[in-house]
VOPAGU-2260 file (C-alpha; in pm, 1 decimal, decimal comma):
REM VOPAGU-2260
SITE   aa  ch    i         X         Y         Z
SITE  MET   A    0   14858,8   11594,6    5428,1
SITE  GLN   A    1   14813,5   11229,3    5498,7
SITE  THR   A    2   14467,2   11141,5    5372,5
SITE  VAL   A    3   14474,2   10756,9    5339,3
SITE  CYS   A    4   14666,3   10470,3    5502,9
SITE  SER   A    5   15037,8   10507,0    5406,1
SITE  ASP   A    6   15070,7   10129,4    5384,6
SITE  CYS   A    7   14764,0    9987,3    5205,7
SITE  LYS   A    8   14615,3   10316,4    5073,1
SITE  GLY   A    9   14291,6   10228,3    5256,5
SITE  VAL   A   10   14040,9   10459,0    5424,1
SITE  LEU   A   11   14138,7   10631,4    5748,2
SITE  PHE   A   12   13891,4   10695,2    6027,2
SITE  ALA   A   13   13889,1   10949,7    6304,9
SITE  ARG   A   14   13863,0   10787,1    6645,7
SITE  TYR   A   15   13739,6   10922,2    6985,0
SITE  ASP   A   16   13778,7   10851,9    7351,6
SITE  LEU   A   17   13437,1   10700,7    7382,1
SITE  GLU   A   18   13478,5   10626,3    7753,2
SITE  GLN   A   19   13527,7   10998,1    7817,0
SITE  VAL   A   20   13221,8   11087,4    7601,9
SITE  GLN   A   21   13010,5   10829,3    7796,0
SITE  GLN   A   22   13118,3   10975,9    8124,8
SITE  HIS   A   23   13076,1   11344,5    8047,2
SITE  VAL   A   24   12799,9   11370,7    7785,9
SITE  SER   A   25   12434,9   11267,4    7829,0
SITE  LYS   A   26   12141,1   11227,8    7586,0
SITE  ALA   A   27   11947,2   11478,2    7796,7
SITE  ALA   A   28   12219,3   11743,0    7745,4
SITE  LEU   A   29   12151,7   11748,3    7366,8
SITE  ALA   A   30   11811,1   11903,3    7415,3
SITE  SER   A   31   11955,7   12256,5    7479,6
SITE  ARG   A   32   12212,7   12235,3    7197,6
SITE  VAL   A   33   12220,0   12385,8    6847,2
SITE  ARG   A   34   11984,4   12217,1    6611,9
SITE  SER   A   35   12245,7   12121,1    6363,1
SITE  MET   A   36   12491,4   11833,6    6322,9
SITE  TRP   A   37   12741,3   12011,8    6550,1
SITE  ARG   A   38   12514,4   11926,9    6847,9
SITE  TYR   A   39   12723,9   11610,1    6855,4
SITE  SER   A   40   13058,4   11794,2    6867,3
SITE  GLU   A   41   13231,8   11546,2    7110,7
SITE  LEU   A   42   13200,2   11285,6    6837,3
SITE  LEU   A   43   13327,3   11510,7    6554,2
SITE  PRO   A   44   13689,9   11568,2    6454,9
SITE  VAL   A   45   13723,9   11943,3    6514,1
SITE  LYS   A   46   13900,2   12018,0    6843,7
SITE  GLN   A   47   13846,7   12394,0    6874,4
SITE  GLU   A   48   13492,6   12536,4    6826,5
SITE  SER   A   49   13633,9   12848,2    6669,3
SITE  ASN   A   50   13745,2   12643,3    6370,4
SITE  ILE   A   51   13399,3   12512,7    6287,9
SITE  VAL   A   52   13270,5   12635,2    5944,8
SITE  THR   A   53   12890,0   12591,7    5946,1
SITE  LEU   A   54   12585,2   12701,9    5753,3
SITE  GLY   A   55   12342,8   12532,9    5994,5
SITE  GLU   A   56   12364,5   12185,9    5829,1
SITE  GLY   A   57   12195,9   11880,7    5972,2
SITE  TYR   A   58   11912,0   11791,6    6205,3
SITE  THR   A   59   11674,7   11758,3    5907,0
SITE  ASN   A   60   11319,5   11642,0    5935,4
SITE  ILE   A   61   11199,6   11281,3    5940,6
SITE  LEU   A   62   10863,3   11275,3    5773,9
SITE  PRO   A   63   10599,4   10995,7    5793,6
SITE  LEU   A   64   10482,8   10882,5    5448,3
SITE  PRO   A   65   10135,9   10737,7    5532,0
SITE  LYS   A   66    9986,8   10751,3    5184,1
SITE  SER   A   67   10290,9   10618,1    5004,5
SITE  GLY   A   68   10331,5   10365,7    5280,1
SITE  ARG   A   69    9978,3   10229,8    5223,5
SITE  LYS   A   70   10029,0   10227,5    4852,6
SITE  VAL   A   71   10327,6    9998,3    4864,3
SITE  GLY   A   72   10207,7    9798,1    5167,4
SITE  PHE   A   73   10400,8    9934,5    5466,5
SITE  ASN   A   74   10243,5   10062,6    5786,6
SITE  HIS   A   75   10541,5   10261,8    5919,8
SITE  LEU   A   76   10723,3   10428,3    5636,3
SITE  PHE   A   77   10934,3   10733,5    5692,9
SITE  MET   A   78   11172,9   10962,2    5496,0
SITE  LYS   A   79   11458,6   11171,3    5628,4
SITE  ASP   A   80   11484,6   11467,3    5389,8
SITE  ASP   A   81   11829,4   11619,9    5342,8
SITE  GLY   A   82   11704,0   11814,4    5051,6
SITE  LEU   A   83   11640,5   12083,4    5317,2
SITE  ILE   A   84   12001,0   12123,3    5402,8
SITE  PRO   A   85   12240,1   12397,5    5285,1
SITE  THR   A   86   12338,5   12375,0    4921,7
SITE  GLY   A   87   12042,2   12137,2    4878,4
SITE  THR   A   88   12206,8   11798,6    4953,4
SITE  PHE   A   89   12351,6   11585,0    5232,4
SITE  LYS   A   90   12695,6   11659,0    5091,9
SITE  ALA   A   91   12694,6   11971,5    5311,5
SITE  ARG   A   92   12736,8   11748,3    5615,1
SITE  GLY   A   93   13058,7   11594,4    5501,6
SITE  MET   A   94   13199,6   11926,9    5364,6
SITE  SER   A   95   13122,2   12120,2    5685,5
SITE  SER   A   96   13324,4   11858,8    5879,2
SITE  ALA   A   97   13611,0   11843,8    5625,4
SITE  ILE   A   98   13651,9   12214,0    5565,7
SITE  SER   A   99   13637,5   12276,3    5938,0
SITE  LYS   A  100   13918,5   12033,9    5988,4
SITE  CYS   A  101   14107,7   12198,1    5697,7
SITE  VAL   A  102   14088,7   12526,4    5881,9
SITE  GLU   A  103   14211,8   12362,5    6195,1
SITE  LEU   A  104   14506,4   12203,6    6006,0
SITE  GLY   A  105   14599,1   12525,1    5817,4
SITE  VAL   A  106   14498,7   12390,8    5470,5
SITE  ARG   A  107   14458,2   12665,2    5211,5
SITE  LYS   A  108   14364,2   12478,3    4891,2
SITE  VAL   A  109   14122,8   12191,9    4848,0
SITE  ALA   A  110   14005,3   11983,5    4546,4
SITE  VAL   A  111   13739,9   11717,5    4481,9
SITE  ALA   A  112   13631,0   11483,4    4205,8
SITE  THR   A  113   13252,4   11512,5    4199,4
SITE  ALA   A  114   12933,7   11429,4    4013,4
SITE  GLY   A  115   12835,8   11787,4    4106,2
SITE  ASN   A  116   12678,6   11809,2    4455,2
SITE  ALA   A  117   12991,8   11745,6    4649,9
SITE  GLY   A  118   13165,5   12010,3    4448,9
SITE  ALA   A  119   12896,2   12264,8    4529,0
SITE  ALA   A  120   12908,5   12184,4    4894,7
SITE  MET   A  121   13295,2   12198,6    4899,6
SITE  ALA   A  122   13279,9   12540,5    4718,1
SITE  ALA   A  123   13027,3   12689,5    4954,4
SITE  TYR   A  124   13214,0   12589,2    5276,7
SITE  ALA   A  125   13550,4   12671,8    5124,3
SITE  SER   A  126   13432,1   13019,6    5037,4
SITE  ARG   A  127   13295,5   13068,7    5387,0
SITE  ALA   A  128   13633,8   12960,7    5529,5
SITE  GLY   A  129   13841,4   13167,2    5283,7
SITE  ILE   A  130   13998,9   12859,4    5118,1
SITE  GLU   A  131   14056,1   12809,4    4742,8
SITE  SER   A  132   13855,7   12519,5    4591,7
SITE  TYR   A  133   13889,9   12315,4    4270,4
SITE  ALA   A  134   13626,7   12076,1    4134,4
SITE  TYR   A  135   13665,4   11818,4    3858,8
SITE  MET   A  136   13348,3   11675,2    3726,8
SITE  PRO   A  137   13206,8   11473,7    3423,8
SITE  ARG   A  138   13115,3   11687,1    3130,2
SITE  ASP   A  139   12756,2   11575,9    3142,3
SITE  THR   A  140   12701,8   11687,9    3506,7
SITE  PRO   A  141   12356,5   11871,3    3523,6
SITE  GLU   A  142   12409,4   12234,2    3413,8
SITE  ILE   A  143   12246,6   12376,1    3727,4
SITE  ILE   A  144   12486,3   12186,2    3961,7
SITE  ARG   A  145   12787,6   12296,6    3754,1
SITE  GLY   A  146   12657,2   12647,3    3783,5
SITE  GLN   A  147   12608,6   12618,2    4150,1
SITE  CYS   A  148   12976,4   12513,9    4199,0
SITE  GLU   A  149   13093,5   12817,1    3996,8
SITE  PHE   A  150   12856,9   13051,1    4174,7
SITE  TYR   A  151   13012,8   12956,6    4511,2
SITE  GLY   A  152   13354,4   13030,8    4365,6
SITE  ALA   A  153   13511,7   12694,1    4280,2
SITE  LYS   A  154   13743,5   12666,4    3980,6
SITE  ILE   A  155   13568,2   12404,0    3757,6
SITE  THR   A  156   13720,9   12157,6    3518,9
SITE  LEU   A  157   13498,4   11935,7    3305,3
SITE  VAL   A  158   13620,9   11587,1    3232,0
SITE  ASN   A  159   13531,4   11342,4    2955,7
SITE  GLY   A  160   13409,7   11023,9    3136,3
SITE  THR   A  161   13276,9   10945,8    3475,0
SITE  ILE   A  162   13368,5   11058,9    3836,1
SITE  ALA   A  163   13626,5   10785,7    3834,1
SITE  ASP   A  164   13806,4   10955,8    3543,3
SITE  ALA   A  165   13783,3   11292,4    3725,4
SITE  GLY   A  166   13925,1   11125,9    4041,4
SITE  LYS   A  167   14242,4   11006,5    3853,5
SITE  ILE   A  168   14312,3   11363,6    3743,0
SITE  VAL   A  169   14254,1   11509,8    4088,5
SITE  ASP   A  170   14480,2   11255,9    4250,6
SITE  GLU   A  171   14758,4   11327,3    4006,3
SITE  LEU   A  172   14735,6   11706,7    4027,0
SITE  GLY   A  173   14676,8   11700,6    4403,4
SITE  VAL   A  174   15026,2   11568,1    4466,3
SITE  ARG   A  175   15193,5   11825,7    4233,3
SITE  LYS   A  176   14994,2   12127,9    4361,5
SITE  SER   A  177   14981,5   12029,1    4732,3
SITE  TRP   A  178   14593,5   12029,8    4743,3
SITE  MET   A  179   14393,7   11865,6    5017,6
SITE  ILE   A  180   14197,9   11610,5    4817,7
SITE  LEU   A  181   13838,8   11587,7    4953,7
SITE  SER   A  182   13717,9   11313,1    4706,1
SITE  THR   A  183   13482,4   11050,7    4859,4
SITE  MET   A  184   13657,7   10837,5    5122,3
SITE  LYS   A  185   14000,3   10961,2    5017,3
SITE  GLU   A  186   14023,5   11162,8    5345,5
SITE  PRO   A  187   13905,5   11088,7    5693,7
SITE  TYR   A  188   13672,8   11385,9    5771,4
SITE  ARG   A  189   13376,1   11390,0    5526,9
SITE  VAL   A  190   13251,5   11056,0    5664,9
SITE  GLU   A  191   13246,5   11213,5    6012,5
SITE  GLY   A  192   13000,1   11471,2    5897,5
SITE  LYS   A  193   12796,7   11206,7    5713,7
SITE  LYS   A  194   12786,9   10984,9    6018,0
SITE  THR   A  195   12566,5   11252,7    6194,9
SITE  MET   A  196   12287,1   11114,0    5977,0
SITE  GLY   A  197   12291,6   10813,5    6200,7
SITE  PHE   A  198   12314,8   11017,0    6530,2
SITE  GLU   A  199   12009,6   11218,5    6416,6
SITE  ILE   A  200   11807,6   10916,8    6311,5
SITE  ALA   A  201   11872,7   10756,6    6650,1
SITE  GLU   A  202   11782,1   11077,3    6841,3
SITE  GLN   A  203   11474,8   11157,2    6631,7
SITE  PHE   A  204   11342,5   10801,3    6683,4
SITE  GLU   A  205   11394,1   10853,1    7058,8
SITE  TRP   A  206   11697,2   10625,8    7067,1
SITE  HIS   A  207   11500,4   10331,8    6922,0
SITE  VAL   A  208   11644,0   10306,4    6576,3
SITE  PRO   A  209   11424,2   10199,8    6280,9
SITE  ASP   A  210   11432,9    9836,1    6165,3
SITE  VAL   A  211   11558,8    9919,1    5824,4
SITE  ILE   A  212   11733,5   10217,0    5647,5
SITE  VAL   A  213   11714,7   10223,5    5265,1
SITE  TYR   A  214   11991,0   10431,9    5127,5
SITE  PRO   A  215   12095,5   10534,2    4776,3
SITE  THR   A  216   12454,8   10436,9    4714,2
SITE  GLY   A  217   12720,6   10586,4    4492,8
SITE  GLY   A  218   13038,5   10661,9    4677,5
SITE  GLY   A  219   12885,1   10502,7    4991,2
SITE  THR   A  220   13005,5   10751,9    5257,6
SITE  GLY   A  221   12654,6   10766,1    5394,6
SITE  ILE   A  222   12625,2   10397,5    5463,2
SITE  VAL   A  223   12978,7   10371,0    5601,6
SITE  GLY   A  224   12925,2   10682,3    5815,6
SITE  MET   A  225   12594,6   10566,4    5962,7
SITE  TRP   A  226   12733,3   10230,3    6051,4
SITE  LYS   A  227   13025,0   10399,7    6226,9
SITE  ALA   A  228   12773,0   10626,3    6406,1
SITE  PHE   A  229   12566,8   10331,5    6530,4
SITE  GLU   A  230   12879,9   10159,0    6649,5
SITE  GLU   A  231   12981,3   10466,3    6852,0
SITE  LEU   A  232   12627,3   10511,0    6995,4
SITE  GLU   A  233   12628,8   10149,4    7098,6
SITE  ALA   A  234   12962,0   10190,1    7263,0
SITE  ILE   A  235   12855,8   10485,4    7478,3
SITE  GLY   A  236   12530,6   10317,8    7568,6
SITE  TRP   A  237   12284,3   10545,3    7379,9
SITE  ILE   A  238   12130,8   10269,4    7175,0
SITE  SER   A  239   12078,5    9910,2    7283,2
SITE  GLU   A  240   12343,3    9666,9    7183,5
SITE  GLY   A  241   12251,6    9445,2    6885,7
SITE  ARG   A  242   11964,9    9671,4    6782,4
SITE  ARG   A  243   12124,5    9848,4    6487,4
SITE  PRO   A  244   11915,5    9889,1    6163,0
SITE  ARG   A  245   11948,0    9658,9    5868,4
SITE  LEU   A  246   12105,1    9857,2    5586,3
SITE  VAL   A  247   11977,4    9841,6    5229,6
SITE  SER   A  248   12196,5    9974,2    4946,0
SITE  VAL   A  249   11995,8   10080,7    4645,5
SITE  GLN   A  250   12174,1   10149,6    4309,6
SITE  SER   A  251   12062,1   10215,6    3950,3
SITE  SER   A  252   12060,7    9917,7    3720,6
SITE  GLY   A  253   12274,0   10128,5    3489,0
SITE  CYS   A  254   12551,2   10147,1    3746,4
SITE  ALA   A  255   12534,8    9880,5    4021,1
SITE  PRO   A  256   12879,8    9753,6    4124,9
SITE  VAL   A  257   12790,3    9725,5    4487,4
SITE  VAL   A  258   12479,3    9513,2    4402,3
SITE  LYS   A  259   12691,1    9270,1    4186,8
SITE  ALA   A  260   12963,4    9237,7    4435,8
SITE  PHE   A  261   12732,0    9161,3    4721,2
SITE  ARG   A  262   12540,6    8907,8    4518,8
SITE  ASP   A  263   12867,7    8740,8    4401,9
SITE  GLY   A  264   12992,8    8716,6    4753,3
SITE  LYS   A  265   13290,7    8953,6    4683,9
SITE  GLU   A  266   13456,5    9181,2    4935,4
SITE  SER   A  267   13523,2    9454,9    4679,9
SITE  CYS   A  268   13365,9    9573,5    4356,2
SITE  GLU   A  269   13472,2    9542,8    3998,2
SITE  ILE   A  270   13459,9    9854,6    3784,0
SITE  TRP   A  271   13132,1    9894,0    3625,2
SITE  SER   A  272   13174,5    9961,9    3256,0
SITE  LYS   A  273   12962,7   10203,7    3059,6
SITE  ALA   A  274   12796,9   10344,7    3376,0
SITE  GLU   A  275   12477,0   10535,7    3285,9
SITE  THR   A  276   12192,4   10663,9    3489,9
SITE  VAL   A  277   11974,4   10970,6    3540,8
SITE  ALA   A  278   12077,3   10966,5    3901,6
SITE  ALA   A  279   12417,2   11142,2    3869,9
SITE  GLY   A  280   12512,0   11066,0    4233,7
SITE  LEU   A  281   12471,8   10695,2    4171,5
SITE  ARG   A  282   12703,8   10689,2    3870,4
SITE  VAL   A  283   13014,1   10577,6    4052,2
SITE  PRO   A  284   13171,0   10279,4    3862,9
SITE  LYS   A  285   13375,2   10171,5    4168,8
SITE  ALA   A  286   13367,6   10340,1    4513,7
SITE  TYR   A  287   13707,4   10396,7    4684,4
SITE  GLY   A  288   13563,0   10250,5    5010,6
SITE  ASP   A  289   13366,8    9970,3    4840,4
SITE  TYR   A  290   13501,7    9709,4    5088,6
SITE  LEU   A  291   13361,1    9917,8    5378,3
SITE  ILE   A  292   13016,0    9946,3    5206,4
SITE  LEU   A  293   12992,0    9579,2    5161,2
SITE  LYS   A  294   13112,6    9510,1    5517,2
SITE  ALA   A  295   12848,0    9739,1    5668,9
SITE  ILE   A  296   12567,5    9587,1    5462,1
SITE  ARG   A  297   12666,4    9230,1    5562,1
SITE  GLU   A  298   12729,1    9310,5    5932,6
SITE  SER   A  299   12393,2    9481,4    5947,7
SITE  HIS   A  300   12222,0    9173,4    5786,3
SITE  GLY   A  301   12113,5    9398,1    5513,9
SITE  THR   A  302   12085,6    9367,0    5139,8
SITE  VAL   A  303   12124,3    9529,1    4801,5
SITE  ILE   A  304   11890,3    9615,9    4517,6
SITE  ALA   A  305   11894,3    9788,4    4181,8
SITE  VAL   A  306   11619,5    9990,1    4009,4
SITE  SER   A  307   11581,0   10118,7    3655,8
SITE  ASP   A  308   11586,1   10488,8    3555,9
SITE  LYS   A  309   11222,7   10448,6    3467,7
SITE  GLU   A  310   11140,3   10329,8    3817,9
SITE  ILE   A  311   11335,3   10625,8    3961,5
SITE  LEU   A  312   11159,5   10886,6    3760,7
SITE  ASN   A  313   10816,3   10731,8    3832,8
SITE  ALA   A  314   10908,3   10742,1    4202,0
SITE  MET   A  315   11010,3   11107,8    4185,0
SITE  LYS   A  316   10665,5   11197,4    4035,2
SITE  GLU   A  317   10475,4   10970,4    4271,4
SITE  LEU   A  318   10639,7   11126,3    4586,6
SITE  ALA   A  319   10571,8   11470,6    4451,2
SITE  HIS   A  320   10199,1   11401,9    4371,3
SITE  THR   A  321   10134,6   11189,9    4686,5
SITE  GLU   A  322   10348,4   11345,8    4954,9
SITE  GLY   A  323   10432,7   11693,8    4819,0
SITE  LEU   A  324   10801,0   11606,5    4831,6
SITE  CYS   A  325   11046,1   11718,2    4559,0
SITE  VAL   A  326   11316,8   11458,6    4600,8
SITE  CYS   A  327   11630,8   11405,9    4400,0
SITE  PRO   A  328   11651,1   11092,0    4167,3
SITE  GLU   A  329   11888,0   10917,9    4415,3
SITE  GLY   A  330   11644,2   10971,3    4698,5
SITE  ALA   A  331   11357,3   10849,7    4474,5
SITE  ALA   A  332   11547,7   10530,9    4417,9
SITE  SER   A  333   11502,0   10443,7    4791,1
SITE  TYR   A  334   11124,9   10451,7    4737,4
SITE  ALA   A  335   11123,6   10277,2    4399,9
SITE  CYS   A  336   11284,3    9967,7    4536,1
SITE  LEU   A  337   11026,4    9895,9    4804,6
SITE  PRO   A  338   10793,5    9670,6    4605,4
SITE  LYS   A  339   11100,4    9446,3    4509,7
SITE  LEU   A  340   11209,5    9431,2    4876,4
SITE  GLN   A  341   10865,0    9334,0    4983,9
SITE  SER   A  342   10832,5    9071,0    4715,7
SITE  ASP   A  343   11169,7    8929,8    4804,3
SITE  GLY   A  344   11044,5    8886,6    5167,5
SITE  PHE   A  345   11315,9    9114,4    5302,3
SITE  LEU   A  346   11070,4    9366,6    5451,9
SITE  ASP   A  347   10767,2    9307,5    5672,0
SITE  LYS   A  348   10471,8    9537,4    5645,6
SITE  ASP   A  349   10486,3    9627,4    6015,0
SITE  GLU   A  350   10862,7    9713,6    6028,0
SITE  ARG   A  351   10966,6   10071,8    6068,3
SITE  VAL   A  352   11135,2   10157,4    5741,4
SITE  LEU   A  353   11324,8   10478,5    5686,1
SITE  LEU   A  354   11408,7   10603,5    5333,0
SITE  TYR   A  355   11679,9   10860,3    5281,1
SITE  ASN   A  356   11649,3   11149,0    5047,6
SITE  THR   A  357   11995,3   11289,6    4984,4
SITE  GLY   A  358   11900,4   11603,9    4797,4
SITE  VAL   A  359   11640,8   11842,2    4656,1
SITE  GLY   A  360   11484,8   11761,9    4324,1
SITE  THR   A  361   11513,1   12113,4    4192,2
SITE  LEU   A  362   11882,8   12063,1    4146,2
SITE  TYR   A  363   11767,1   11828,6    3858,5
SITE  SER   A  364   11531,0   12082,6    3704,1
SITE  GLU   A  365   11639,2   11978,3    3349,4
SITE  LEU   A  366   11526,4   11623,1    3433,2
SITE  ILE   A  367   11191,0   11741,2    3580,9
SITE  VAL   A  368   11126,0   11965,8    3272,6
SITE  SER   A  369   11210,7   11678,9    3031,2
SITE  GLN   A  370   10959,4   11458,4    3213,5
SITE  ARG   A  371   10690,1   11720,7    3181,4
SITE  GLU   A  372   10757,9   11763,0    2812,9
SITE  GLN   A  373   10733,7   11386,0    2756,2
SITE  ALA   A  374   10404,8   11370,5    2949,8
């Protein structure tokens, strides 16, 4: 299977006949369609509906955060909550798309390097499709997430080090064992599932996208995917030209390669040494598609920001106490950074700001329990 560019080893994208989509699909037609990410099937890479492997992923709620907004000084604050999605994280979007395409291509074995949540999603969809799955993850991945992967039937290997170290092993073994490697940005189909976040945001805001999207960034598929989605929506005339949101990439101060590269004016990231953070999904020392993340942020006139683990944990607790939301630490980071963005003058109090929660907080029950004990 060809998963990256054969010349430069860069990321491959699926492309569509957007003129045909524009001619034959209308926004009004969506109203009667399935309330999942597959409502946008003409802009997804699976050609035959019978090959779709789905658990009902996508079309998650966008919730107003009036109390939290007032507390941090914003009049129009929202959160899109992918903690409600199958397997508990937004990773289900990408894996539904990728595993469906694997079925269409006749793939029988898949593998991923993961901090945990992508492995669980891969395992769930692979099991539903009858495909063997292998997950390689850091040894210190939260126990509940490791258990989830095994429960869905994946064969787990723990690796000393970070997701980058796991990725090296998977890349080497994948060639020898003829696995389809589904690691972040190392194949063309997960990003297609992730881009449906952008489709949904546009539709749920009645095709007037928010001014700013604040997104927790590890591997960065979400930012790259959403930017691709807005490009495609603009091309078919479903959103106004030049009205895409500004993208904010938030990372942990313990692992912030995108923040550093952006501020240094670089087009790619250096490897972040000694990466450490409570937000496992943000502990990516160097994203494979780092150049695409940086490109999307700059093209959107966005920015980057880093928050501490303490700020992340406080934000988790505050969103639970104030809004009744149990968000993952990565999602909490998108809220934790708001005071800094306001003090920097990047955000105006009357702009529509959308935070993205990528997973449910109960997947980090060990973290929640430890906070309770410390209190």
